[in-house]
Each structure stands twice: as structure tokens, then as C-alpha cells.
C-alpha positions, 0 to 999 in steps of 0.5 A: 476547150480541148479538142479531145485529141492528143495527150496521155490516156489511160490504157493507151500505148504499147502493151507489155509483151514480157510475162515477168514485168518491167524491162530494161535496156541491156547492151550486148554484142550485135552478134549475140543479140538475136540469140540472147533475145531468144534465150530471154523469151524462152526463160520468160515463157517458162520453157526453161525454168528453175522448177525443171529437173536437176539436169536441165538446171545444170544445162542452164548453168552451163549455157550461162557459162558459155555465154559469159565466155562469149562476152569475153571474146573480142568483138571481131571474133564473130565466128568464135562468139557464134560458136559459143552461142550455138553451143549454149542454145544446144544445151538450152534446147535439149 
């Protein structure tokens, strides 16, 4: 006879915090992690979306390009990486 403790239960565990469904682990430079998470949260909360005006869509594309440039930089180029991330965040916040 079971004690009623332990094991899996329907509805137990952490509830999802992302609106867009399942998640996956992605490796990013530590220097970029917080900023990229902030961008992802904004995208998930629809603060930045495809339905925004055309100028905002261009800004998102430019921000993505800046972040891709930051990923190419060497790991010890923290200042340059942060500068690219800040520039991308400025575009997204506009």
C-alpha cells in the first residue's frame, strides 16, 4: 500500500512562464545572457512584435544584426560585445 507521497502527480511542478510555449536551452556568451534574456522576454510579452509598424520591424532587424555581430567577437572582447548589445537594446526600446 502506498503512502500517498512522492511520485508524479497531475498539475505538479513548475508552471511555464513563457507565453509562446515550450522552451529549449541555448548556449550564449555569459556577457550577453542577461541582455538576450531581456530581449526574449520582450518578444514573448509582445512588446516587440511583427504586427508593429514597419519602422519598428526595421529596428528589430537592425538589432538582430547587431547581436549577430556581437556573437562573432572574441570572448575576451567584453567591452565591444556589451557595446553591441547596448546598441541593439537601444533600437528595441525605441
